C-alpha positions, 0 to 999 in steps of 0.5 A, spaced: 473 056 306 476 050 303 484 050 303 488 045 301 496 044 303 502 040 301 507 039 306 514 035 305 521 035 307 527 032 305 527 026 309 519 026 310 519 023 317 517 028 322 517 035 319 512 033 314 507 031 319 508 036 324 507 041 319 500 038 317 498 037 324 499 045 325 496 047 319 490 042 321 489 045 328 490 052 325 484 051 320 480 048 325 481 053 330 479 058 325 473 054 322 476 053 315 476 046 311 483 043 310 486 038 307 493 036 307 497 032 302 503 029 306 509 027 302 513 023 306 518 018 306 513 013 304 510 017 298 504 022 298 499 020 303 492 023 303 493 026 296 489 032 293 484 030 288 483 035 282 476 036 285 480 038 292 484 043 288 478 046 284 474 047 290 479 050 294 479 057 296 487 057 297 493 053 297 499 052 302 505 049 300 510 048 306 516 044 303 523 044 303 523 039 297 520 040 290 512 039 289 509 039 282 506 046 282 502 045 275 496 043 278 495 049 282 496 054 277 491 060 277 490 058 285 491 063 290 497 060 293 503 061 298 509 057 299 514 057 304 520 053 306 518 048 312 525 047 315 525 055 317 519 055 320 521 049 325 526 053 328 520 056 332 516 054 338 510 049 336 505 055 338 509 060 334 508 055 328 501 054 329 501 062 329 504 062 323 499 057 320 494 062 322 497 068 319 498 064 313 491 063 312 489 070 314 494 073 309 491 068 303 484 069 304 485 077 305 490 078 300 489 074 294 495 072 291 494 070 283 
């Protein structure tokens, strides 16, 4: 399974990268390929290519800021607000990431 994600928060300092790390850990533990684009204070890093998106089975957007969505049109996608998730304990965040992956891959959202 190939999954791509975008993480972003208004300040782009901590939560953006914490979410990326949690998604990568959850995907690794579940044996999924994951690539995460971070949109932090320095701009987009590890940017998703058209090929990355085309080959992805699912897309996760974890962001409190505007993420251009046109490039994900027609993809199995789940979006949630990042800030709310970080009110949880780190283990709860990892569990949420795992559940997100399961939902996306079990119940396609088109």
